[in-house]
Rosetta silent file (secondary structure, phi, psi, omega in degrees, C-alpha in Angstrom):
SEQUENCE: MYYIFVINGREDRKDMILSDLQPQLKKVKIDYELYFTSGEGDGTRFVRLYCDFHPQDEVCFVACGGTGTVSEVVNGVIGTTNKRVAALAYGAGNNFFCHFPGRDFRSVEAMIAGETKVVDAIKCNNDYAINVINLGFDSMAAYYGGQYILKGKDKPYLKGTVRAMFFNRFNNFRIIVDGERLSRGTTMFCTIANASHYGQNFKCAPNARMDDGHLDVEVVRSTSLLTFAIMYKYFKDGLHVTNKFCRMHMVFRDARHVEISSRSLIYLCLDGEVVASRHYDIDILDKAVTLQLPALMNKGDKK
SCORE:     score description
SCORE:     0.000 S_00000001
   1 L     0.000  131.329  177.269    0.345    8.210   30.477 S_00000001
   2 E  -102.101  135.019 -176.566   -2.373    6.208   28.737 S_00000001
   3 E  -110.755  131.116  174.356   -2.497    6.371   24.926 S_00000001
   4 E  -119.885  116.718 -178.730   -5.636    6.071   22.830 S_00000001
   5 E   -90.040  110.445  179.992   -5.053    5.793   19.087 S_00000001
   6 E   -93.246  106.793 -168.043   -8.029    7.319   17.283 S_00000001
   7 E  -105.750  131.633  173.720   -7.807    5.758   13.823 S_00000001
   8 L   -57.657  114.501 -172.774   -9.581    6.891   10.679 S_00000001
   9 L   -87.042    7.046  176.855  -11.911    3.944   10.145 S_00000001
  10 L   -58.312  140.713 -175.577  -12.508    4.436    6.430 S_00000001
  11 H   -59.314  -32.581 -179.012  -12.048    1.151    4.604 S_00000001
  12 H   -82.219   -1.941 -179.550   -9.441    2.657    2.289 S_00000001
  13 H  -115.523  -39.699 -168.600   -7.419    3.945    5.274 S_00000001
  14 H   -56.120  -51.259 -176.562   -7.825    1.494    8.142 S_00000001
  15 H   -64.359  -39.388  178.444   -5.805   -1.434    6.777 S_00000001
  16 H   -62.741  -43.685 -179.950   -2.998    0.814    5.588 S_00000001
  17 H   -64.091  -46.339 -178.119   -2.756    2.484    8.994 S_00000001
  18 H   -63.783  -37.571 -178.970   -2.796   -0.792   10.908 S_00000001
  19 H   -62.850  -28.160  178.357   -0.113   -2.371    8.701 S_00000001
  20 H   -92.158  -35.869 -172.657    2.245    0.452    9.697 S_00000001
  21 H   -78.229  -44.851 -173.663    1.068    1.043   13.269 S_00000001
  22 H   -61.240  -42.759  176.615    0.840   -2.459   14.750 S_00000001
  23 H   -61.498  -32.712  178.531    4.499   -3.463   14.183 S_00000001
  24 H   -69.893  -39.384 -178.532    5.551   -0.218   15.877 S_00000001
  25 H   -66.132  -27.471  178.275    3.305   -0.814   18.883 S_00000001
  26 L   -69.843  -19.533 -176.160    4.908   -4.208   19.450 S_00000001
  27 L   -94.119   -9.609 -177.426    8.282   -2.489   19.929 S_00000001
  28 L  -115.710  155.246 -179.668    7.232    0.029   22.592 S_00000001
  29 L  -109.530   90.999  177.857    6.093   -0.421   26.174 S_00000001
  30 L  -139.585  156.450  171.364    2.994    1.717   26.688 S_00000001
  31 E   -88.710  126.612 -174.617   -0.558    1.196   27.882 S_00000001
  32 E  -153.504  167.664  168.605   -2.856    1.828   24.978 S_00000001
  33 E  -145.105  161.750  178.507   -6.053    1.027   23.127 S_00000001
  34 E  -111.066  139.336  173.329   -7.240    1.473   19.555 S_00000001
  35 E  -131.224  129.104 -179.639  -10.455    3.192   18.479 S_00000001
  36 E  -104.276  123.624  179.718  -11.704    3.182   14.890 S_00000001
  37 L   -70.099  149.566 -176.360  -13.964    6.026   13.848 S_00000001
  38 L  -109.050    2.428 -179.490  -17.211    5.033   12.144 S_00000001
  39 L   163.775  178.209 -178.133  -17.942    8.240   10.236 S_00000001
  40 L   -59.737  129.585  178.260  -17.658   12.006   10.168 S_00000001
  41 L    86.793  -10.596 -176.816  -17.692   13.489   13.677 S_00000001
  42 H   -68.230  -33.738  177.511  -17.383   10.127   15.431 S_00000001
  43 H   -61.359  -41.415  177.958  -13.845   10.859   16.621 S_00000001
  44 H   -64.457  -46.163 -179.661  -15.056   13.973   18.413 S_00000001
  45 H   -59.557  -44.412 -179.031  -17.986   12.153   20.014 S_00000001
  46 H   -63.696  -49.590 -176.690  -15.750    9.343   21.274 S_00000001
  47 H   -62.700  -43.648 -178.854  -13.025   11.614   22.681 S_00000001
  48 H   -63.253  -42.654  179.545  -15.524   13.936   24.360 S_00000001
  49 H   -66.159  -41.325  178.375  -17.403   11.047   25.956 S_00000001
  50 H   -61.656  -43.314  179.595  -14.163    9.441   27.167 S_00000001
  51 H   -64.427  -37.119  178.220  -13.048   12.720   28.741 S_00000001
  52 H   -62.619  -37.914 -177.414  -16.420   13.124   30.462 S_00000001
  53 H   -87.536  -15.375 -179.727  -16.095    9.689   32.079 S_00000001
  54 L  -132.606   61.031 -171.326  -12.352   10.025   32.888 S_00000001
  55 L   -64.252  -29.709 -175.392  -11.920   13.716   33.788 S_00000001
  56 L  -100.507   -9.182 -177.438   -8.764   13.302   35.913 S_00000001
  57 L   -69.636  142.253  174.524   -6.965   10.585   33.938 S_00000001
  58 L   -86.420  111.553 -173.764   -3.805   11.535   32.077 S_00000001
  59 E  -132.629  139.593  171.363   -4.510   10.529   28.492 S_00000001
  60 E  -113.846  115.981  176.289   -2.865   11.239   25.154 S_00000001
  61 E   -88.728  120.747 -176.620   -5.235   10.875   22.211 S_00000001
  62 E  -103.246  108.808  179.471   -3.227   10.001   19.104 S_00000001
  63 E   -77.684  119.687 -179.219   -4.987   11.041   15.895 S_00000001
  64 E  -111.203   95.158 -177.190   -4.103    8.569   13.136 S_00000001
  65 E   170.852 -143.410  176.990   -5.124   10.136    9.842 S_00000001
  66 L  -106.186 -159.740 -178.303   -4.854   13.566    8.244 S_00000001
  67 H   -60.898  -33.595  178.912   -5.691   17.076    9.414 S_00000001
  68 H   -63.272  -39.428  177.760   -9.392   16.184    9.592 S_00000001
  69 H   -67.914  -41.627  176.329   -8.730   13.415   12.121 S_00000001
  70 H   -58.813  -44.238 -178.636   -6.532   15.754   14.180 S_00000001
  71 H   -62.350  -40.060  178.945   -9.325   18.340   14.149 S_00000001
  72 H   -63.146  -42.093  178.617  -11.902   15.820   15.394 S_00000001
  73 H   -65.570  -42.595  177.845   -9.671   14.862   18.317 S_00000001
  74 H   -58.756  -43.902  178.030   -9.002   18.523   19.129 S_00000001
  75 H   -59.074  -30.740  179.769  -12.753   19.195   19.177 S_00000001
  76 H   -77.256  -30.502 -174.493  -13.105   16.417   21.733 S_00000001
  77 H   -95.350  -12.225 -179.827  -10.424   17.611   24.177 S_00000001
  78 L   -54.167  128.651  177.980  -11.198   21.355   24.196 S_00000001
  79 L    86.614    3.853 -179.377  -12.036   22.417   27.749 S_00000001
  80 L  -101.149  171.964  176.726  -10.665   19.279   29.424 S_00000001
  81 L  -121.402  156.155  177.200   -7.732   18.782   31.804 S_00000001
  82 L    61.911   25.500 -178.122   -4.884   16.254   31.822 S_00000001
  83 E  -123.639  138.999  177.710   -5.421   15.492   28.147 S_00000001
  84 E  -121.874  161.572  175.149   -2.955   15.761   25.259 S_00000001
  85 E  -122.758  125.032  171.136   -3.237   15.457   21.500 S_00000001
  86 E  -119.267  171.401 -177.499   -0.621   13.663   19.394 S_00000001
  87 E  -151.236  143.422  171.748   -0.818   12.778   15.720 S_00000001
  88 E  -121.304  131.645 -169.667    0.515   10.280   13.215 S_00000001
  89 E   -82.992  100.187  177.381    0.381   11.319    9.558 S_00000001
  90 L  -128.270   18.883 -174.178   -1.712    8.819    7.626 S_00000001
  91 L  -103.979  171.864  174.364   -4.005   11.156    5.707 S_00000001
  92 L   -76.216  -36.013  176.730   -4.396   12.504    2.191 S_00000001
  93 L  -112.948  105.695 -174.986   -4.210   16.046    3.570 S_00000001
  94 L  -111.206   44.257 -174.426   -1.463   16.329    6.190 S_00000001
  95 H   -65.503  -33.889  179.053   -1.305   20.100    6.506 S_00000001
  96 H   -53.995  -38.046 -173.026   -1.164   20.076   10.303 S_00000001
  97 H   -76.207  -16.612  178.836    2.203   18.335   10.179 S_00000001
  98 H   -66.246  -21.205 -174.156    3.771   21.017    7.954 S_00000001
  99 H   -79.886   -8.133 -176.210    3.917   23.390   10.929 S_00000001
 100 L  -130.994   70.724 -178.007    6.457   21.256   12.801 S_00000001
 101 L   -66.195  155.967  177.565    9.336   20.463   10.427 S_00000001
 102 L    81.786   12.442  179.703   12.127   18.132   11.440 S_00000001
 103 E  -124.183  141.635 -176.421    9.835   15.742   13.314 S_00000001
 104 L   -92.647   99.744 -178.957    8.868   12.220   12.286 S_00000001
 105 L   -86.468   18.004  171.364    5.077   12.052   12.392 S_00000001
 106 L  -117.459    8.665 -175.904    5.077    8.401   11.330 S_00000001
 107 L  -113.922  118.728  175.726    7.047    7.125   14.334 S_00000001
 108 H   -66.316  -41.211 -179.910    5.343    5.966   17.533 S_00000001
 109 H   -60.369  -44.228  178.306    8.704    5.822   19.294 S_00000001
 110 H   -64.874  -36.724  178.920    9.487    9.446   18.366 S_00000001
 111 H   -63.551  -44.382 -179.156    6.013   10.499   19.517 S_00000001
 112 H   -66.414  -36.416 -177.075    6.468    8.897   22.934 S_00000001
 113 L   -85.460    3.043 -172.874    9.955   10.417   23.338 S_00000001
 114 L   -81.057 -159.251 -175.399    8.822   13.870   22.240 S_00000001
 115 E  -129.228  163.627  178.757    7.871   17.079   23.965 S_00000001
 116 E   -98.300  151.419  176.655    4.697   18.989   24.715 S_00000001
 117 E  -144.044  127.377  179.306    3.681   22.322   23.208 S_00000001
 118 E   -91.972  126.504 -174.479    0.628   24.353   24.206 S_00000001
 119 E  -127.662  165.777  177.203   -1.065   25.975   21.200 S_00000001
 120 E   -80.586  166.919  172.885   -4.062   28.145   20.375 S_00000001
 121 E  -137.974  170.674  178.577   -7.284   26.963   18.745 S_00000001
 122 E  -113.192  131.264  172.583  -10.106   28.609   16.818 S_00000001
 123 E  -102.796  124.839 -179.959  -13.703   28.685   18.057 S_00000001
 124 E  -126.358  104.728 -170.453  -16.265   29.014   15.259 S_00000001
 125 L    52.904 -114.582 -179.168  -19.821   29.182   16.608 S_00000001
 126 L  -106.239   12.684  179.340  -19.989   25.871   18.514 S_00000001
 127 E  -115.014  169.113 -177.498  -17.171   24.122   16.664 S_00000001
 128 E  -132.688  152.752  174.971  -13.384   24.264   16.917 S_00000001
 129 E  -139.851  157.333  177.905  -10.437   24.149   14.530 S_00000001
 130 L  -116.905  -14.814 -171.102   -6.705   24.085   15.066 S_00000001
 131 L  -109.561  -87.841 -174.367   -5.474   24.824   11.557 S_00000001
 132 E  -143.088  140.617  167.583   -7.329   27.081    9.083 S_00000001
 133 E  -105.804  135.682  176.488  -10.860   28.260    8.359 S_00000001
 134 E  -139.939  150.920 -179.499  -11.605   29.211    4.775 S_00000001
 135 E  -149.956  154.738 -178.142  -14.671   30.364    2.874 S_00000001
 136 E   109.038 -140.050 -178.486  -15.596   31.453   -0.623 S_00000001
 137 H   -50.873  -48.971 -173.062  -14.170   29.963   -3.788 S_00000001
 138 H   -72.768  -36.249  177.290  -11.996   27.375   -2.012 S_00000001
 139 H   -69.478  -33.506  176.479  -14.634   26.167    0.479 S_00000001
 140 H   -69.281  -33.689  174.838  -17.110   25.757   -2.382 S_00000001
 141 H   -61.341  -41.206  176.904  -14.512   23.711   -4.258 S_00000001
 142 H   -66.362  -40.499  179.634  -14.357   21.418   -1.213 S_00000001
 143 H   -62.997  -49.451  179.315  -18.151   21.313   -0.996 S_00000001
 144 H   -62.947  -39.939  178.606  -18.570   20.397   -4.663 S_00000001
 145 H   -58.621  -42.200  177.123  -15.743   17.877   -4.387 S_00000001
 146 H   -62.825  -37.841  177.591  -17.567   16.149   -1.541 S_00000001
 147 H   -66.209  -39.757  179.210  -20.739   16.009   -3.604 S_00000001
 148 H   -67.312  -33.660  176.245  -18.867   14.463   -6.536 S_00000001
 149 H   -62.109  -44.718  179.596  -17.382   11.826   -4.215 S_00000001
 150 H   -61.694  -29.371  179.776  -20.873   10.823   -3.093 S_00000001
 151 L   -88.499   -1.360  178.100  -21.854   10.459   -6.751 S_00000001
 152 L    74.580   26.235 -178.250  -18.800    8.301   -7.463 S_00000001
 153 L   -79.700  149.940  174.194  -17.230   10.748   -9.914 S_00000001
 154 L   -76.207  151.041  177.483  -13.579   10.580  -10.948 S_00000001
 155 L    46.241   56.835 -172.553  -11.238   13.416   -9.890 S_00000001
 156 H   -62.283  -40.462 -176.080  -13.884   14.945   -7.621 S_00000001
 157 H   -77.256  -29.335  173.615  -11.821   17.803   -6.193 S_00000001
 158 H   -65.465  -44.578  178.390  -10.450   18.839   -9.573 S_00000001
 159 H   -65.629  -37.944  177.738  -14.002   19.014  -10.907 S_00000001
 160 H   -63.983  -38.976  179.453  -15.099   20.855   -7.771 S_00000001
 161 H   -66.092  -43.345  179.463  -12.331   23.418   -8.200 S_00000001
 162 H   -63.037  -43.140  179.737  -13.232   24.066  -11.836 S_00000001
 163 H   -62.900  -45.339 -179.931  -16.904   24.494  -10.962 S_00000001
 164 H   -66.067  -33.348 -179.884  -16.138   26.898   -8.117 S_00000001
 165 H   -60.651  -36.703 -177.404  -13.740   28.837  -10.326 S_00000001
 166 H   -88.833  -28.996 -170.217  -16.549   29.684  -12.734 S_00000001
 167 H  -116.431   -6.196 -173.814  -19.494   30.047  -10.337 S_00000001
 168 L  -134.356   36.417  177.110  -18.171   31.105   -6.908 S_00000001
 169 L   -93.528   -9.874 -175.761  -15.676   33.911   -7.402 S_00000001
 170 L  -123.687   94.547 -173.849  -18.157   36.681   -6.499 S_00000001
 171 E  -115.040  135.266  179.874  -19.426   36.278   -2.929 S_00000001
 172 L   -95.405   82.146  177.907  -21.399   38.802   -0.882 S_00000001
 173 L  -103.336  144.540  168.465  -19.873   38.355    2.562 S_00000001
 174 E  -103.032  110.955 -174.891  -19.942   40.827    5.418 S_00000001
 175 E  -116.147  116.361 -179.196  -16.543   40.384    7.097 S_00000001
 176 E  -119.168  122.326 -176.888  -15.845   42.313   10.310 S_00000001
 177 E  -115.095  112.995 -178.700  -12.436   41.944   11.994 S_00000001
 178 L    47.921   43.823  176.540  -12.123   43.316   15.542 S_00000001
 179 L    88.691   -9.103 -179.457  -14.856   45.842   14.750 S_00000001
 180 E  -102.171  126.361  177.234  -13.487   46.893   11.337 S_00000001
 181 E   -79.864  123.396 -178.574  -15.409   45.944    8.223 S_00000001
 182 L   -98.217  -28.717 -174.043  -13.012   44.556    5.619 S_00000001
 183 L   -79.562  120.750  173.507  -15.357   43.425    2.860 S_00000001
 184 L  -129.242  121.115 -172.219  -16.045   46.059    0.215 S_00000001
 185 L    75.938 -154.246 -178.296  -17.731   44.806   -2.918 S_00000001
 186 L   -92.647  155.501 -176.666  -17.576   41.076   -3.587 S_00000001
 187 E  -116.198  134.312  176.034  -15.081   38.643   -2.091 S_00000001
 188 E   -78.748  -53.541  172.879  -13.389   35.772   -3.880 S_00000001
 189 E  -161.029  166.716 -178.202  -12.281   33.978   -0.734 S_00000001
 190 E  -140.896  136.236  173.667  -11.148   34.534    2.826 S_00000001
 191 E  -117.944  140.070  178.005   -8.786   32.590    5.074 S_00000001
 192 E  -125.824  103.570 -162.512   -8.714   32.819    8.866 S_00000001
 193 E  -114.096  132.631  167.427   -5.552   31.061    9.921 S_00000001
 194 L   -98.611  -15.122 -179.110   -4.112   29.742   13.149 S_00000001
 195 L  -145.587  178.639 -162.970   -1.431   27.961   11.108 S_00000001
 196 L   -94.173  -22.287 -172.211    0.186   28.298    7.715 S_00000001
 197 L  -118.815  151.094  167.987   -1.006   25.487    5.403 S_00000001
 198 E  -153.662  178.700 -179.231   -4.262   24.087    4.069 S_00000001
 199 L    59.862 -143.034  178.391   -5.548   22.102    1.078 S_00000001
 200 L   -88.323   72.378 -178.748   -2.817   20.177   -0.722 S_00000001
 201 L    54.897   44.021  179.770    0.064   21.833    1.161 S_00000001
 202 E   -88.502  117.457 -173.166   -1.119   25.254    0.065 S_00000001
 203 L   -84.501   77.316 -170.815    0.837   27.876    2.053 S_00000001
 204 L   -75.294  -31.086 -176.240   -2.087   30.209    2.591 S_00000001
 205 L  -139.081   78.323 -171.429   -0.793   32.128    5.626 S_00000001
 206 L   -62.552  -21.392 -178.797    3.007   31.879    5.821 S_00000001
 207 L   -94.847   -2.262 -177.040    3.284   34.151    8.866 S_00000001
 208 L   -72.092  140.828  177.092    0.663   32.354   10.976 S_00000001
 209 L  -131.759  143.315 -175.296    1.823   30.681   14.196 S_00000001
 210 L   -75.112   -8.448 -175.085   -0.161   28.367   16.449 S_00000001
 211 L  -129.882   24.937 -176.315    0.962   30.043   19.661 S_00000001
 212 L   -99.498    1.127  173.793    1.010   33.785   18.891 S_00000001
 213 L    77.784   12.492  174.789   -2.433   34.662   20.301 S_00000001
 214 L  -149.185  163.351  176.553   -4.005   35.967   17.088 S_00000001
 215 E   -98.304  143.120  173.836   -5.523   34.862   13.803 S_00000001
 216 E   -95.352  114.639 -177.243   -4.072   35.801   10.416 S_00000001
 217 E  -106.676  131.362  176.777   -6.961   37.034    8.245 S_00000001
 218 E  -129.470  123.281  177.373   -6.654   37.398    4.472 S_00000001
 219 E  -113.173  122.046 -179.212   -9.510   38.697    2.315 S_00000001
 220 E  -106.066  119.492  179.638   -9.115   38.305   -1.452 S_00000001
 221 E   -70.598  154.870  179.560  -11.328   40.547   -3.564 S_00000001
 222 L   -60.699  139.450 -177.532  -13.121   39.113   -6.584 S_00000001
 223 L  -137.673  172.100  172.447  -10.952   39.048   -9.716 S_00000001
 224 L   -73.958  164.900  177.353  -10.995   37.878  -13.303 S_00000001
 225 H   -62.161  -37.533  179.616   -9.864   34.360  -14.156 S_00000001
 226 H   -63.811  -46.348  178.839   -6.676   35.749  -15.682 S_00000001
 227 H   -62.206  -42.241  179.168   -5.798   37.708  -12.537 S_00000001
 228 H   -61.934  -40.965  179.940   -6.568   34.690  -10.378 S_00000001
 229 H   -63.331  -36.888  178.145   -4.321   32.506  -12.557 S_00000001
 230 H   -67.554  -40.814 -176.978   -1.456   34.968  -12.119 S_00000001
 231 H   -72.739  -27.147 -170.122   -1.953   35.097   -8.349 S_00000001
 232 H   -55.545  -47.237 -175.229   -2.294   31.351   -7.910 S_00000001
 233 H   -63.294  -30.434  177.763    1.400   30.444   -8.123 S_00000001
 234 H   -72.210  -39.929  177.278    2.235   33.013   -5.445 S_00000001
 235 H   -62.948  -41.995 -177.126   -0.437   31.651   -3.114 S_00000001
 236 H   -55.102  -40.162 -175.879    0.773   28.099   -3.556 S_00000001
 237 L  -100.306    4.839  179.014    4.211   28.979   -2.203 S_00000001
 238 L    75.365   20.865 -177.495    3.115   31.590    0.351 S_00000001
 239 L   -93.238   -2.476 -176.231    4.671   34.478   -1.585 S_00000001
 240 L   -67.272  -24.437 -176.374    1.440   36.473   -1.905 S_00000001
 241 L   -71.157  -19.799  179.221    2.006   38.367    1.344 S_00000001
 242 L  -114.490   -9.224 -178.180    4.982   40.220   -0.139 S_00000001
 243 L   -79.376  125.952 -175.129    4.061   40.264   -3.827 S_00000001
 244 H   -63.094  -39.555 -179.462    2.878   43.727   -4.914 S_00000001
 245 H   -63.374  -45.268  179.106    0.482   42.424   -7.564 S_00000001
 246 H   -63.536  -42.441 -176.403   -1.251   40.082   -5.098 S_00000001
 247 H   -65.652  -21.635  175.392   -1.476   42.730   -2.396 S_00000001
 248 L   -64.070  -23.888 -174.726   -3.402   44.999   -4.792 S_00000001
 249 L  -111.823   13.736 -172.789   -6.270   42.505   -4.592 S_00000001
 250 E  -136.446  161.598  171.268   -6.057   41.600   -0.899 S_00000001
 251 E  -129.746  135.398 -179.990   -6.514   42.860    2.650 S_00000001
 252 E  -118.686  139.729  173.772   -4.472   41.482    5.587 S_00000001
 253 E  -149.678  150.384  163.101   -5.210   41.774    9.300 S_00000001
 254 E   -91.808  145.442 -172.366   -4.273   40.187   12.620 S_00000001
 255 E  -147.861  152.434  168.109   -7.394   39.455   14.642 S_00000001
 256 L  -103.592  -34.343 -177.682   -8.853   38.213   17.894 S_00000001
 257 E  -137.233  134.775  177.722  -12.472   38.147   16.711 S_00000001
 258 E  -129.090  134.271  176.900  -13.962   37.779   13.230 S_00000001
 259 E  -120.023  128.416 -178.920  -17.649   38.026   12.336 S_00000001
 260 E  -128.119  132.837 -179.965  -18.904   36.765    8.985 S_00000001
 261 E  -147.764  162.090  178.276  -22.463   36.956    7.715 S_00000001
 262 E  -161.997  157.662  176.438  -24.513   36.797    4.531 S_00000001
 263 E   -72.701  -24.607  177.971  -28.151   36.713    3.466 S_00000001
 264 E  -108.816  167.905 -179.245  -27.541   33.322    1.886 S_00000001
 265 E   -61.758  137.446  175.105  -25.893   30.215    3.321 S_00000001
 266 E  -106.846  119.168  174.577  -22.111   30.377    3.662 S_00000001
 267 E   -88.619  114.466 -172.322  -20.326   27.064    3.149 S_00000001
 268 E  -119.403  143.607  179.368  -17.257   27.307    5.350 S_00000001
 269 E  -102.377  122.530  172.818  -14.359   24.856    5.836 S_00000001
 270 E  -105.560  103.286 -176.565  -13.139   24.085    9.347 S_00000001
 271 L    49.918   39.319  176.521   -9.873   22.208    8.894 S_00000001
 272 L    93.716  -13.662  179.198  -11.329   20.764    5.696 S_00000001
 273 E   -92.025  127.758 -174.703  -14.784   19.889    7.085 S_00000001
 274 E   -88.382  128.465  174.347  -17.592   21.826    5.373 S_00000001
 275 E  -125.930  164.636 -176.881  -20.323   23.429    7.515 S_00000001
 276 E  -135.355  133.796  176.289  -23.123   25.811    6.533 S_00000001
 277 E  -163.639  168.230  174.634  -24.645   28.844    8.249 S_00000001
 278 E   -96.930   -9.742 -177.213  -25.573   32.458    7.534 S_00000001
 279 E  -148.063  135.920  177.828  -23.571   33.826   10.466 S_00000001
 280 E  -133.128  133.293  167.878  -20.274   32.914   12.116 S_00000001
 281 E  -108.716  122.031 -173.181  -18.547   34.270   15.208 S_00000001
 282 E  -123.134  127.949 -176.126  -14.898   33.260   15.157 S_00000001
 283 E  -134.546  151.261  171.523  -12.477   33.719   18.068 S_00000001
 284 E   -84.192  135.182  175.100   -8.937   32.767   19.001 S_00000001
 285 E  -109.069  110.485 -176.831   -8.676   30.558   22.096 S_00000001
 286 E   -68.214  133.684  171.391   -5.358   31.157   23.807 S_00000001
 287 E    47.398   54.638 -171.482   -3.360   28.109   24.901 S_00000001
 288 E   -95.327  -20.719 -173.836   -6.313   25.791   24.395 S_00000001
 289 E  -136.049  135.426  174.167   -4.641   22.499   23.397 S_00000001
 290 E   -98.618  115.163  177.318   -1.592   20.606   24.645 S_00000001
 291 E   -93.259  143.942  168.838    0.163   18.849   21.790 S_00000001
 292 E  -107.751  107.567 -174.951    2.604   16.002   22.228 S_00000001
 293 E   -95.366  147.512  175.792    5.061   16.410   19.362 S_00000001
 294 L   -62.112  153.347  176.427    7.549   13.795   18.149 S_00000001
 295 L   -61.213  147.706  176.314   11.159   14.274   19.147 S_00000001
 296 E   -63.632  138.315  177.757   13.244   16.284   16.697 S_00000001
 297 L   -77.724  147.456  170.200   15.145   14.128   14.232 S_00000001
 298 L   -70.217  157.705 -176.543   18.914   14.222   14.054 S_00000001
 299 L   -59.022  -28.610 -178.399   20.303   15.638   10.831 S_00000001
 300 L   -86.774   -8.004 -178.950   21.337   12.182    9.687 S_00000001
 301 L   -70.483  147.224  177.132   17.943   10.595   10.307 S_00000001
 302 L   -81.338  129.322 -179.019   15.837    9.666    7.319 S_00000001
 303 L   -81.342    0.000    0.000   12.673   11.725    7.055 S_00000001
């Protein structure tokens, strides 16, 4: 097996990752190379091009970053053969790693000694995700946060969340799940989940599993700020699916296909990356990605 470490090349990440990764690589005997991404989408371009030129080679691409880096690597390997995806948690948002408790996602040795697991992925128009798609209030918070970062503002995502809270709670989406229209009136936000966490370890879909062959869809109707504040604490911990008050303002479905449209642009988050369109076709892809997971830790091991 040949290992390619796809490293988030941002200046504020690269040195930190290398300081932890290089001493570990000196202790293991594997054939490997390092690749540093140069910007958004570069990880996908590199992985896809490598797979095109080495279609039969057995390669494990190791995403070194957060969920966004994992997603870029996944986008590159979709549709290929003899390729695996592993991950080391070096990001600000490490939601992908929450789905596999008891495993050390900072250990190269554990990754090499681990096991494989075949999981589903999400196809959204011509892009792919492995974790969660979200739109509405929360995707606009991410969009505004990104804009504030470009402007050099302090606390960009906090400011983005406040702005979205006041201006993006009433969205006119047409949401159709396996032929059934779910959206009636305005929508606050919607999550389409292949896995359980997003954002800052926000347990948005506690029942979602990466290998169950369906998407967990949650549509939250528009509410007042007070109602939203009451619901928030339940969403944070994944308790909204059983809480009677939350369920009064929500619709839940399992789905194979979701269609979303609007007369205006919809800013949608694919594993944290914001894209824009007026129409989305979203499908579950069964058994689309082979993950190489770290070996399970013993109970006495330090996490």
